LUMTOR-141679 format. One record per residue (C-alpha): residue number from 0; residue in three letters; x, y, z. Coordinates in Angstrom, 3 decimals. Example, Ala and Ser with C-alpha at 12.3 -4.5 7.8 and 13.67 -1.06 7.14 Angstrom:
PT   nr  rest        xx        yy        zz
PT    0   ALA    12.300    -4.500     7.800
PT    1   SER    13.670    -1.060     7.140
This chain:
PT   nr  rest        xx        yy        zz
PT    0   UNK    30.523   -20.294    37.456
PT    1   UNK    32.835   -18.793    34.892
PT    2   UNK    31.113   -16.031    32.663
PT    3   UNK    33.092   -15.568    28.754
PT    4   UNK    32.342   -11.866    29.667
PT    5   UNK    34.494   -11.885    32.972
PT    6   UNK    37.253   -12.168    30.573
PT    7   UNK    37.997    -8.500    30.198
PT    8   UNK    40.270    -6.383    32.580
PT    9   UNK    38.570    -5.880    35.767
PT   10   UNK    39.352    -2.395    36.397
PT   11   UNK    38.760    -1.330    33.114
PT   12   UNK    35.241    -3.362    33.846
PT   13   UNK    34.346    -1.083    36.549
PT   14   UNK    35.125     1.810    35.280
PT   15   UNK    32.530     1.970    31.983
PT   16   UNK    31.619    -2.055    31.821
PT   17   UNK    33.301    -2.393    28.039
PT   18   UNK    36.652    -2.770    26.882
PT   19   UNK    35.928    -1.242    23.336
PT   20   UNK    39.067    -0.410    21.557
PT   21   UNK    37.447     1.356    18.000
PT   22   UNK    37.515     5.020    18.503
PT   23   UNK    34.804     5.339    16.517
PT   24   UNK    31.850     3.161    18.871
PT   25   UNK    29.253     5.929    19.552
PT   26   UNK    29.179     7.506    22.352
PT   27   UNK    25.975     5.057    23.362
PT   28   UNK    27.790     2.200    23.022
PT   29   UNK    27.458    -0.617    20.610
PT   30   UNK    23.503    -0.546    19.288
PT   31   UNK    21.219    -3.594    19.819
PT   32   UNK    21.751    -5.607    17.074
PT   33   UNK    19.429    -5.425    14.047
PT   34   UNK    20.784    -8.077    11.875
PT   35   UNK    20.665    -8.241     7.949
PT   36   UNK    23.526    -5.363     7.690
PT   37   UNK    25.618    -7.424     5.081
PT   38   UNK    25.513    -7.736     1.056
PT   39   UNK    27.159    -9.049    -2.093
PT   40   UNK    27.062    -7.548    -5.476
PT   41   UNK    25.720    -9.481    -7.994
PT   42   UNK    28.735   -10.096    -9.792
PT   43   UNK    30.141   -11.003    -6.712
PT   44   UNK    33.204    -9.164    -6.804
PT   45   UNK    32.338    -6.704    -3.469
PT   46   UNK    30.983    -7.114    -0.002
PT   47   UNK    29.451    -4.153     1.621
PT   48   UNK    29.313    -4.746     5.468
PT   49   UNK    27.479    -2.099     7.498
PT   50   UNK    29.178    -1.555    11.190
PT   51   UNK    26.548    -0.073    13.378
PT   52   UNK    28.668    -0.676    16.505
PT   53   UNK    31.650     1.128    15.254
PT   54   UNK    29.601     3.658    13.014
PT   55   UNK    31.135     2.851     9.875
PT   56   UNK    31.221     0.796     6.257
PT   57   UNK    33.162    -1.923     5.425
PT   58   UNK    33.914    -2.368     1.525
PT   59   UNK    35.812    -5.616     0.858
PT   60   UNK    37.457    -6.884    -2.131
PT   61   UNK    36.046   -10.376    -2.533
PT   62   UNK    38.929   -11.870    -5.095
PT   63   UNK    41.650   -10.527    -3.361
PT   64   UNK    39.718   -11.182     0.090
PT   65   UNK    40.869    -8.196     1.717
PT   66   UNK    38.888    -4.896     3.321
PT   67   UNK    39.105    -2.313     0.705
PT   68   UNK    37.854     0.196     2.106
PT   69   UNK    36.804     1.742     5.901
PT   70   UNK    34.180     4.784     5.625
PT   71   UNK    34.070     5.916     9.139
PT   72   UNK    30.722     7.820     9.050
PT   73   UNK    28.939     9.984    12.811
PT   74   UNK    27.849     8.883    16.234
PT   75   UNK    23.972     9.625    14.900
PT   76   UNK    23.923     7.727    11.863
PT   77   UNK    23.726     3.819    12.555
PT   78   UNK    24.358     1.921     9.178
PT   79   UNK    22.129    -1.217     8.367
PT   80   UNK    20.775    -2.335     5.407
PT   81   UNK    22.713    -2.387     2.199
PT   82   UNK    21.659    -2.388    -1.500
PT   83   UNK    23.622    -2.391    -5.009
PT   84   UNK    22.865    -1.725    -8.619
PT   85   UNK    25.350    -2.265   -11.884
PT   86   UNK    27.340     0.990   -11.780
PT   87   UNK    29.485     0.064    -9.310
PT   88   UNK    27.436     1.832    -6.347
PT   89   UNK    26.485     0.829    -3.132
PT   90   UNK    23.400     2.363    -1.290
PT   91   UNK    23.026     2.073     2.793
PT   92   UNK    20.277     2.919     5.094
PT   93   UNK    21.018     5.039     8.267
PT   94   UNK    18.663     4.460    10.582
PT   95   UNK    19.016     6.940    12.808
PT   96   UNK    20.150     9.819    10.349
PT   97   UNK    16.747     9.481     8.750
PT   98   UNK    19.222     9.334     5.517
PT   99   UNK    20.676     6.938     2.343
PT  100   UNK    23.801     7.565     1.689
PT  101   UNK    25.271     6.137    -1.829
PT  102   UNK    29.069     4.997    -1.577
PT  103   UNK    31.047     4.640    -4.948
PT  104   UNK    32.760     0.967    -4.221
PT  105   UNK    35.886     1.237    -6.225
PT  106   UNK    37.088     4.523    -4.613
PT  107   UNK    35.088     3.822    -1.515
PT  108   UNK    34.001     7.891    -2.052
PT  109   UNK    31.022     9.129    -0.715
PT  110   UNK    28.938    10.110    -3.443
PT  111   UNK    25.878    11.706    -1.542
PT  112   UNK    23.458    11.547     1.467
PT  113   UNK    19.412    12.053     0.631
PT  114   UNK    17.039    12.817     3.847
PT  115   UNK    14.377     9.649     3.260
PT  116   UNK    12.396     9.602     5.543
PT  117   UNK    12.056     9.674     9.399
PT  118   UNK    12.598     6.074    10.597
PT  119   UNK    14.395     4.054     7.187
PT  120   UNK    15.076     0.776     7.620
PT  121   UNK    14.821    -1.585     4.359
PT  122   UNK    15.736    -0.948     1.031
PT  123   UNK    15.842    -2.951    -2.512
PT  124   UNK    16.854    -1.811    -5.982
PT  125   UNK    14.085    -1.127    -8.541
PT  126   UNK    16.268    -1.143   -11.523
PT  127   UNK    13.342    -0.937   -14.105
PT  128   UNK    12.200     2.625   -12.388
PT  129   UNK    15.875     3.404   -11.696
PT  130   UNK    15.043     4.325    -8.325
PT  131   UNK    15.521     2.984    -4.591
PT  132   UNK    12.370     1.751    -2.680
PT  133   UNK    12.810     2.535     0.772
PT  134   UNK    10.637     1.013     4.280
PT  135   UNK    10.704     3.442     6.716
PT  136   UNK     8.928     2.621    10.235
PT  137   UNK     6.805     5.225    10.748
PT  138   UNK     4.682     3.648     8.548
PT  139   UNK     5.487     4.710     4.728
PT  140   UNK     7.067     3.292     1.521
PT  141   UNK     9.702     6.550     0.056
PT  142   UNK    10.904     5.928    -3.950
PT  143   UNK    14.243     7.439    -4.076
PT  144   UNK    15.824     8.406    -7.483
PT  145   UNK    19.343     6.452    -7.775
PT  146   UNK    21.176    10.062    -7.810
PT  147   UNK    19.574    13.287    -6.735
PT  148   UNK    16.668    14.433    -6.525
PT  149   UNK    13.864    14.234    -3.135
PT  150   UNK    11.677    10.883    -2.481
PT  151   UNK     8.090    10.773    -2.675
PT  152   UNK     6.343     8.614    -0.118
PT  153   UNK     3.212     6.742    -0.082
PT  154   UNK     1.136     5.970     3.215
PT  155   UNK     0.474     2.349     4.661
PT  156   UNK     0.688     1.773     8.097
PT  157   UNK     3.325     1.840    10.886
PT  158   UNK     6.265    -0.460    11.508
PT  159   UNK     7.446    -1.293     8.307
PT  160   UNK    10.868    -3.515     8.022
PT  161   UNK    11.910    -5.056     5.121
PT  162   UNK    11.042    -4.303     1.007
PT  163   UNK    11.136    -6.820    -1.882
PT  164   UNK    10.889    -5.570    -5.682
PT  165   UNK     9.901    -8.548    -7.020
PT  166   UNK    10.046    -9.196   -11.332
PT  167   UNK     6.130    -8.581   -11.705
PT  168   UNK     6.731    -4.808   -10.289
PT  169   UNK     5.187    -5.703    -6.934
PT  170   UNK     6.324    -5.112    -3.741
PT  171   UNK     6.903    -7.112    -0.818
PT  172   UNK     6.855    -5.280     2.862
PT  173   UNK     7.106    -7.104     6.139
PT  174   UNK     5.580    -5.420     9.283
PT  175   UNK     8.484    -5.502    11.808
PT  176   UNK     6.202    -6.812    15.360
PT  177   UNK     3.678    -8.774    13.386
PT  178   UNK     6.044   -10.938    10.965
PT  179   UNK     2.507    -9.634     7.946
PT  180   UNK     4.211    -9.703     4.228
PT  181   UNK     2.205    -7.256     2.976
PT  182   UNK     1.779    -7.053    -1.290
PT  183   UNK     1.888    -3.745    -2.709
PT  184   UNK     0.528    -2.648    -6.228
PT  185   UNK    -0.144     0.729    -7.443
PT  186   UNK     0.913     1.923    -4.315
PT  187   UNK    -1.915     0.350    -2.164
PT  188   UNK    -2.172    -3.404     0.064
PT  189   UNK    -3.780    -5.945    -1.888
PT  190   UNK    -3.063    -8.547    -0.103
PT  191   UNK    -1.729   -10.199     3.301
PT  192   UNK     0.729   -12.901     3.869
PT  193   UNK     1.450   -14.109     7.348
PT  194   UNK     3.481   -17.152     9.172
PT  195   UNK     1.431   -19.481    10.686
PT  196   UNK    -0.205   -19.984    14.384
PT  197   UNK     0.963   -23.396    15.663
PT  198   UNK    -1.374   -25.351    17.878
PT  199   UNK     0.900   -28.055    19.552
PT  200   UNK     0.378   -29.687    23.374
PT  201   UNK     3.456   -29.650    25.894
PT  202   UNK     4.884   -32.341    27.507
PT  203   UNK     2.429   -32.261    30.129
PT  204   UNK    -0.784   -32.014    27.615
PT  205   UNK    -1.550   -28.566    28.137
PT  206   UNK    -2.368   -26.854    24.940
PT  207   UNK     0.551   -24.058    23.517
PT  208   UNK    -0.324   -21.504    20.719
PT  209   UNK     2.668   -20.391    18.865
PT  210   UNK     1.868   -16.893    16.967
PT  211   UNK     4.382   -15.396    14.497
PT  212   UNK     5.675   -12.066    15.753
PT  213   UNK     9.031   -10.127    15.547
PT  214   UNK    10.202   -10.463    11.292
PT  215   UNK    13.897    -9.558    11.875
PT  216   UNK    14.745   -10.149     8.392
PT  217   UNK    12.671   -10.664     4.493
PT  218   UNK    14.498   -11.106     1.424
PT  219   UNK    13.861   -12.489    -2.159
PT  220   UNK    13.573   -15.658    -2.781
PT  221   UNK    12.404   -17.483    -6.263
PT  222   UNK     8.495   -18.449    -5.076
PT  223   UNK     8.242   -14.297    -3.698
PT  224   UNK    10.379   -13.598    -0.182
PT  225   UNK    11.803   -15.806     2.856
PT  226   UNK    11.379   -14.974     6.433
PT  227   UNK    13.434   -15.093     9.572
PT  228   UNK    10.885   -14.216    12.495
PT  229   UNK     9.950   -14.823    15.908
PT  230   UNK     6.905   -17.307    17.271
PT  231   UNK     5.840   -16.636    20.428
PT  232   UNK     3.336   -18.160    22.941
PT  233   UNK    -0.254   -16.476    23.233
PT  234   UNK    -1.852   -18.841    25.661
PT  235   UNK    -1.650   -18.369    29.608
PT  236   UNK     2.434   -19.408    30.091
PT  237   UNK     3.207   -21.696    32.568
PT  238   UNK     6.358   -22.821    34.215
PT  239   UNK     8.089   -26.194    34.971
PT  240   UNK     6.210   -27.059    37.866
PT  241   UNK     7.867   -24.393    40.268
PT  242   UNK     5.791   -21.220    41.322
PT  243   UNK     8.764   -18.978    40.544
PT  244   UNK    10.711   -21.412    38.226
PT  245   UNK    10.938   -20.451    34.078
PT  246   UNK     8.649   -20.001    31.827
PT  247   UNK     8.054   -23.424    29.244
PT  248   UNK     6.612   -23.301    25.986
PT  249   UNK     6.793   -26.865    25.460
PT  250   UNK     7.982   -28.305    21.724
PT  251   UNK    11.531   -26.812    20.329
PT  252   UNK    12.217   -24.648    23.411
PT  253   UNK    11.652   -24.912    26.961
PT  254   UNK    11.108   -20.558    26.784
PT  255   UNK     7.994   -18.680    24.934
PT  256   UNK    10.006   -17.233    22.274
PT  257   UNK    11.733   -19.245    19.046
PT  258   UNK    12.825   -18.512    15.490
PT  259   UNK    10.917   -19.560    12.663
PT  260   UNK    11.854   -19.488     9.158
PT  261   UNK     8.936   -18.948     6.341
PT  262   UNK     9.081   -19.093     2.498
PT  263   UNK     5.465   -17.191     0.938
PT  264   UNK     4.946   -17.728    -2.324
PT  265   UNK     3.689   -14.560    -4.185
PT  266   UNK     1.821   -16.715    -6.555
PT  267   UNK    -0.267   -18.817    -4.466
PT  268   UNK    -0.530   -16.813    -1.157
PT  269   UNK     0.583   -19.686     1.038
PT  270   UNK     3.089   -19.687     3.281
PT  271   UNK     5.225   -22.713     4.548
PT  272   UNK     6.599   -22.223     7.923
PT  273   UNK     8.764   -24.332    10.434
PT  274   UNK    10.375   -23.619    13.731
PT  275   UNK    13.827   -23.750    14.524
PT  276   UNK    15.250   -26.021    17.749
PT  277   UNK    17.896   -23.041    18.987
PT  278   UNK    17.976   -19.784    20.738
PT  279   UNK    15.289   -17.393    19.785
PT  280   UNK    17.396   -14.256    18.523
PT  281   UNK    18.380   -15.360    14.304
PT  282   UNK    18.351   -11.999    13.001
PT  283   UNK    19.153   -12.380     9.211
PT  284   UNK    18.508   -15.240     6.745
PT  285   UNK    20.262   -16.804     3.050
PT  286   UNK    19.360   -19.318     0.963
PT  287   UNK    21.572   -20.817    -1.724
PT  288   UNK    21.529   -24.200    -3.646
PT  289   UNK    18.390   -25.342    -1.393
PT  290   UNK    20.511   -24.818     2.014
PT  291   UNK    19.187   -22.004     4.150
PT  292   UNK    21.414   -20.140     6.840
PT  293   UNK    20.742   -17.801     9.402
PT  294   UNK    22.286   -15.911    11.482
PT  295   UNK    22.115   -15.927    15.453
PT  296   UNK    23.096   -12.707    17.512
PT  297   UNK    22.232   -14.473    20.768
PT  298   UNK    25.159   -15.115    22.819
PT  299   UNK    26.871   -17.690    23.976
PT  300   UNK    27.198   -15.797    27.970
PT  301   UNK    27.634   -18.845    31.085
PT  302   UNK    30.845   -20.828    29.817
PT  303   UNK    29.116   -23.977    31.952
PT  304   UNK    25.948   -23.554    29.437
PT  305   UNK    27.908   -23.826    25.722
PT  306   UNK    27.309   -27.651    25.909
PT  307   UNK    23.725   -26.800    25.500
PT  308   UNK    23.847   -23.510    23.855
PT  309   UNK    27.397   -23.603    22.086
PT  310   UNK    26.225   -24.846    19.397
PT  311   UNK    23.295   -23.135    18.492
PT  312   UNK    25.019   -19.878    18.317
PT  313   UNK    26.773   -18.475    15.150
PT  314   UNK    25.378   -19.575    11.489
PT  315   UNK    23.300   -22.554    11.380
PT  316   UNK    22.373   -25.032     8.063
PT  317   UNK    19.176   -26.526     7.365
PT  318   UNK    17.763   -27.734     4.420
PT  319   UNK    15.281   -26.325     2.138
PT  320   UNK    12.947   -28.966     1.636
PT  321   UNK    12.666   -29.383     5.974
PT  322   UNK     9.764   -26.878     5.304
PT  323   UNK     7.736   -28.909     3.099
PT  324   UNK     7.810   -31.944     5.672
PT  325   UNK     4.772   -31.347     7.678
PT  326   UNK     5.447   -34.549     9.958
PT  327   UNK     7.510   -32.333    12.344
PT  328   UNK     6.833   -28.595    13.671
PT  329   UNK    10.595   -27.898    14.269
PT  330   UNK    13.814   -27.950    12.297
PT  331   UNK    16.894   -29.078    14.367
PT  332   UNK    19.879   -26.805    12.729
PT  333   UNK    23.579   -27.774    12.317
PT  334   UNK    25.663   -25.102    13.268
PT  335   UNK    28.935   -23.854    11.158
PT  336   UNK    30.252   -21.626    13.355
PT  337   UNK    32.637   -21.669    16.592
PT  338   UNK    29.974   -21.104    19.519
PT  339   UNK    32.211   -18.011    21.105
PT  340   UNK    31.284   -15.663    18.264
PT  341   UNK    28.053   -15.416    16.816
PT  342   UNK    26.942   -13.889    13.497
PT  343   UNK    24.794   -10.662    13.079
PT  344   UNK    24.658   -10.862     9.342
PT  345   UNK    24.958   -13.384     6.344
PT  346   UNK    24.448   -12.516     2.252
PT  347   UNK    24.633   -14.833    -0.622
PT  348   UNK    27.768   -14.917    -2.999
PT  349   UNK    26.222   -15.707    -6.200
PT  350   UNK    27.405   -19.259    -7.267
PT  351   UNK    29.859   -19.285    -4.415
PT  352   UNK    28.002   -19.970    -1.315
PT  353   UNK    27.703   -18.101     1.676
PT  354   UNK    29.249   -14.952     3.677
PT  355   UNK    28.341   -14.181     7.110
PT  356   UNK    29.297   -11.283     8.945
PT  357   UNK    30.707   -11.404    12.819
PT  358   UNK    30.742    -7.956    15.105
PT  359   UNK    33.854    -9.554    17.470
PT  360   UNK    35.708    -9.539    16.220
PT  361   UNK    34.835    -7.883    13.185
PT  362   UNK    35.088   -10.531    10.131
PT  363   UNK    33.382   -11.661     7.763
PT  364   UNK    33.563   -15.837     7.056
PT  365   UNK    32.731   -17.998     3.993
PT  366   UNK    30.811   -20.763     5.453
PT  367   UNK    31.811   -22.933     3.002
PT  368   UNK    35.334   -22.811     3.509
PT  369   UNK    35.582   -21.403     6.976
PT  370   UNK    38.180   -18.701     5.810
PT  371   UNK    38.012   -15.559     6.790
PT  372   UNK    38.986   -11.806     5.894
PT  373   UNK    39.299    -9.336     8.768
PT  374   UNK    37.563    -6.251     8.931
PT  375   UNK    39.743    -3.037    10.326
PT  376   UNK    39.006    -1.735    13.763
PT  377   UNK    39.228    -2.315    17.496
PT  378   UNK    36.926    -4.384    19.984
PT  379   UNK    33.133    -2.584    20.711
PT  380   UNK    33.194    -5.547    23.941
PT  381   UNK    30.705    -4.455    26.306
PT  382   UNK    28.907    -6.103    29.171
PT  383   UNK    25.770    -4.298    28.692
PT  384   UNK    25.354    -5.148    25.401
PT  385   UNK    26.389    -8.884    25.685
PT  386   UNK    24.185    -9.065    28.439
PT  387   UNK    21.515    -8.409    26.561
PT  388   UNK    21.786   -10.382    23.975
PT  389   UNK    22.494   -13.532    26.074
PT  390   UNK    20.770   -17.187    25.484
PT  391   UNK    19.986   -17.770    29.001
PT  392   UNK    18.782   -21.111    30.320
PT  393   UNK    15.570   -20.874    28.718
PT  394   UNK    16.864   -19.724    25.076
PT  395   UNK    15.615   -16.452    24.859
PT  396   UNK    17.581   -13.314    25.012
PT  397   UNK    15.860    -9.661    26.529
PT  398   UNK    16.855    -8.821    22.624
PT  399   UNK    13.788   -11.115    22.087
PT  400   UNK    11.058    -9.607    23.593
PT  401   UNK    12.924    -5.914    23.869
PT  402   UNK    13.841    -6.076    20.336
PT  403   UNK    16.422    -3.326    18.930
PT  404   UNK    15.665    -2.238    22.901
PT  405   UNK    12.012    -1.951    21.974
PT  406   UNK     9.133    -4.334    22.130
PT  407   UNK     7.831    -7.251    20.353
PT  408   UNK     4.356    -6.064    20.158
PT  409   UNK     3.068    -8.914    22.646
PT  410   UNK     0.803    -8.926    25.277
PT  411   UNK     1.445   -11.880    27.403
PT  412   UNK    -0.920   -13.850    29.530
PT  413   UNK     0.397   -14.069    32.968
PT  414   UNK    -0.987   -15.721    35.859
PT  415   UNK    -1.829   -11.605    37.052
PT  416   UNK    -3.248   -10.984    33.552
PT  417   UNK    -2.321    -9.618    30.072
PT  418   UNK     0.488    -7.911    30.440
PT  419   UNK     2.254    -5.849    26.983
PT  420   UNK     5.608    -5.621    26.397
PT  421   UNK     6.586    -2.115    27.215
PT  422   UNK     9.900    -0.733    25.518
PT  423   UNK    13.486     0.022    27.405
PT  424   UNK    15.359     2.507    25.121
PT  425   UNK    14.749     5.848    25.606
PT  426   UNK    16.450     6.725    29.137
PT  427   UNK    14.494     3.862    31.024
PT  428   UNK    16.603     4.545    33.918
PT  429   UNK    14.547     7.633    34.826
PT  430   UNK    11.315     5.952    34.861
PT  431   UNK    12.096     3.534    37.834
PT  432   UNK    10.268     2.071    39.811
PT  433   UNK     9.696    -0.917    36.560
PT  434   UNK     7.209    -3.380    35.560
PT  435   UNK     3.619    -2.570    35.067
PT  436   UNK     2.343    -1.691    38.518
PT  437   UNK     6.004    -0.164    39.535
PT  438   UNK     6.665    -3.233    42.233
PT  439   UNK    10.298    -3.505    40.741
PT  440   UNK    12.229    -0.750    42.542
PT  441   UNK    16.098    -1.248    40.609
PT  442   UNK    17.636    -3.180    37.691
PT  443   UNK    19.268    -5.488    40.352
PT  444   UNK    15.305    -6.789    41.112
PT  445   UNK    14.204    -7.001    37.457
PT  446   UNK    18.263    -9.024    37.049
PT  447   UNK    16.783   -11.203    39.709
PT  448   UNK    13.008   -11.682    39.061
PT  449   UNK    13.143   -11.808    35.478
PT  450   UNK    16.470   -12.430    34.097
PT  451   UNK    16.729   -15.016    36.825
PT  452   UNK    13.771   -16.210    37.527
PT  453   UNK    11.816   -16.170    34.556
PT  454   UNK    14.124   -16.797    31.779
PT  455   UNK    16.185   -18.901    33.659
PT  456   UNK    19.897   -16.929    33.499
PT  457   UNK    22.525   -16.740    36.340
PT  458   UNK    22.575   -13.742    38.216
PT  459   UNK    25.166   -11.279    36.806
PT  460   UNK    27.726    -9.625    39.645
PT  461   UNK    26.776    -6.343    40.820
PT  462   UNK    29.700    -4.689    38.392
PT  463   UNK    27.543    -6.052    35.137
PT  464   UNK    24.343    -5.231    36.390
PT  465   UNK    25.467    -1.437    36.819
PT  466   UNK    27.408    -2.406    32.950
PT  467   UNK    23.992    -3.335    31.964
PT  468   UNK    22.183    -0.185    33.103
PT  469   UNK    24.483     2.070    31.891
PT  470   UNK    24.354     0.446    28.531
PT  471   UNK    20.703     0.178    28.107
PT  472   UNK    20.202     3.305    29.381
PT  473   UNK    22.233     5.398    26.624
PT  474   UNK    19.700     3.761    23.879
PT  475   UNK    17.889     6.269    21.901
PT  476   UNK    14.184     6.065    21.399
PT  477   UNK    13.273     6.089    17.879
PT  478   UNK    12.225    10.193    16.644
PT  479   UNK     8.650    11.355    17.181
PT  480   UNK     6.845    11.602    14.081
PT  481   UNK     5.650    14.999    12.996
PT  482   UNK     3.411    15.348     9.620
PT  483   UNK     1.531    18.856    10.380
PT  484   UNK     3.452    21.447    12.491
PT  485   UNK    -0.107    23.548    13.111
PT  486   UNK    -1.706    20.308    14.325
PT  487   UNK     0.934    19.420    16.433
PT  488   UNK     0.647    22.461    18.385
PT  489   UNK    -2.723    22.117    18.757
PT  490   UNK    -2.276    18.830    19.984
PT  491   UNK     0.022    19.749    22.814
PT  492   UNK    -2.548    22.822    24.090
PT  493   UNK    -5.222    19.975    23.998
PT  494   UNK    -2.876    17.912    26.356
PT  495   UNK    -2.412    20.967    28.319
PT  496   UNK    -6.072    21.701    28.679
PT  497   UNK    -7.107    18.578    29.436
PT  498   UNK    -4.735    17.580    32.109
PT  499   UNK    -2.501    15.118    30.813
PT  500   UNK     0.261    16.645    32.270
PT  501   UNK    -0.918    15.946    35.420
PT  502   UNK    -0.013    12.206    35.329
PT  503   UNK     2.096    12.458    31.936
PT  504   UNK     4.491    15.081    33.044
PT  505   UNK     8.486    15.786    32.379
PT  506   UNK    10.335    15.078    29.478
PT  507   UNK     9.600    11.194    29.209
PT  508   UNK     5.976    11.793    30.056
PT  509   UNK     5.662     9.991    33.504
PT  510   UNK     5.612    11.300    36.656
PT  511   UNK     6.526     7.439    37.933
PT  512   UNK     3.759     6.779    39.888
PT  513   UNK     1.305     4.288    40.058
PT  514   UNK    -2.270     4.772    40.070
PT  515   UNK    -6.073     3.539    39.419
PT  516   UNK    -7.672     4.549    36.161
PT  517   UNK   -10.302     2.115    36.341
PT  518   UNK    -8.277    -0.431    34.133
PT  519   UNK    -8.550    -3.577    36.611
PT  520   UNK    -5.923    -2.223    39.361
PT  521   UNK    -2.915     0.345    40.132
PT  522   UNK    -0.496     0.571    37.132
PT  523   UNK     2.330     3.012    36.576
PT  524   UNK     1.941     5.535    34.361
PT  525   UNK     3.290     4.899    31.091
PT  526   UNK     6.044     7.389    29.289
PT  527   UNK     4.847     9.044    26.025
PT  528   UNK     7.374     8.520    23.705
PT  529   UNK     8.144     5.821    20.478
PT  530   UNK     3.611     6.327    20.884
PT  531   UNK     3.649     6.372    16.788
PT  532   UNK     5.394     3.100    16.665
PT  533   UNK     3.748     1.152    20.012
PT  534   UNK     0.414    -0.155    19.063
PT  535   UNK    -1.360    -1.701    20.657
PT  536   UNK    -1.773     0.260    24.073
PT  537   UNK    -2.180    -0.018    27.417
PT  538   UNK    -0.522    -2.308    30.028
PT  539   UNK    -2.796    -5.467    28.623
PT  540   UNK    -2.900    -4.160    24.829
PT  541   UNK    -6.437    -3.214    25.019
PT  542   UNK    -6.328    -0.277    22.873
PT  543   UNK    -5.619    -1.136    19.364
PT  544   UNK    -4.515     2.642    17.818
PT  545   UNK    -3.811     5.414    19.792
PT  546   UNK    -6.688     7.085    19.211
PT  547   UNK    -8.621     4.576    21.163
PT  548   UNK    -5.978     5.060    23.347
PT  549   UNK    -7.082     8.612    23.530
PT  550   UNK   -10.695     7.944    23.800
PT  551   UNK   -10.457     6.447    27.133
PT  552   UNK    -8.843     9.121    28.673
PT  553   UNK    -9.726    12.317    26.820
PT  554   UNK   -12.960    13.142    28.450
PT  555   UNK   -14.990    16.046    26.989
PT  556   UNK   -12.387    16.000    23.908
PT  557   UNK   -13.867    16.462    21.004
PT  558   UNK   -13.550    14.460    17.745
PT  559   UNK   -11.152    17.683    16.422
PT  560   UNK    -9.181    17.853    19.544
PT  561   UNK    -8.392    14.475    20.082
PT  562   UNK    -7.473    13.934    16.125
PT  563   UNK    -4.722    16.862    17.311
PT  564   UNK    -4.087    15.154    20.503
PT  565   UNK    -3.122    12.062    18.227
PT  566   UNK    -0.847    13.903    16.176
PT  567   UNK     0.852    15.873    18.827
PT  568   UNK     1.180    12.710    21.061
PT  569   UNK     3.142    10.777    17.659
PT  570   UNK     5.395    13.559    17.444
PT  571   UNK     7.015    13.300    20.981
């Protein structure tokens, strides 16, 4: 069975698992796909493409159809979302640096870099107030003057993703893992909108409930906002009649995760939702003249499966009117791209269609004509990255449940009970053995039991597994959130005095042992990092907040001490 990822020179693969030739690829390798890295200015003159794989920003002259500038950044920057103003400047979120970069498009000059928050994600322009609005994962909206000045923050709730400034002055803010849309007025949430839950029986007559999750991308829409997100099974997972067979979801796909499109009306509060029939990794969305375009970052993977999934990768087209057709829960999409090169972002060219961004090789593609604009930079091919994003037998990818290397916040109902998705970034190899009970000793076991047995993939070769382990182990965790240094120090003292370190030891906060703490069996001690972003907590998600989780474990701790302990845990 020939794999597309086998085509790289074997000698080099055995050394590093990659064939990267671009000199600016971060030492941790290309990061997991985040989507939404492409922007086109309102006058349709410039396209600005963030390129986290090459730690760079490309500025493209659309009239001349050529790249004008490439701005190389540092390995700890990770450029993401982009917005522009009428003065010819672009503003780029630097996700890992916690900054916003201001770029002069004509000259390619970096005007300034400004701190904005701990983990910035989404950005939009509030032209009326002369400000940028930034959505931050730690749970704040930041307002930043267009030039100079410091950010002022508005506390909301954790896991914010995208922000849209509506013409009414209201803000629409998406929550990444729940796919909710918050409507914000005068610094407060006034309402919430969420994609629909679908109750549909599968081919065997068993009821299946699909709930919204993982809002990859939200953009402005004439009605309010358009959202590309995931739908996940919330009912008991079933298999195709085989005890160890792949999981079966029912409609649209055989898997348990699928992509969906939702349009939220700010006037009525209604949300129209329809599922997409294809791989579950649609990560960006754009619309033009009644047509919606989505970028699916799912790699085609095994060549023999291309006839089944190949036409479903890349940029996909569907009619917006399908979202009004309630007779069918699914939208069957049409591909406009070659299967071997998935897109990672799309953006509307005002009055001229849609542009797509591809990571390997780096280029922009006009979806109407197929014409291409090459972007400078060498290859960023990496076997680990490819496996993580590979659409396997069920159409799902590792990134479907572990978006950006983290977790989808889902509590899955397995035959052994409820289990919450764990994160896999932050140095995962040091937490072996793996899975909730610590029953899987190695990466080979993960590939055999999950990637092959449950997802329906083909077993990777030994050097591919090693390449995957190296790549995933280098993906950094999100930074801790520290808002009060004195409370952090007091919380650390409580942590030590209460004996928490007897189980949650070391840098990652785990002794890698399985213990019975009265929660229904012996479970491996979880790591203590990214806790500010990972609600709900515990192996079955029974603790909705970190405070609840601490209450279940910290006997003899006062309310004040518990509050300080939570602050400390959020800072790790």
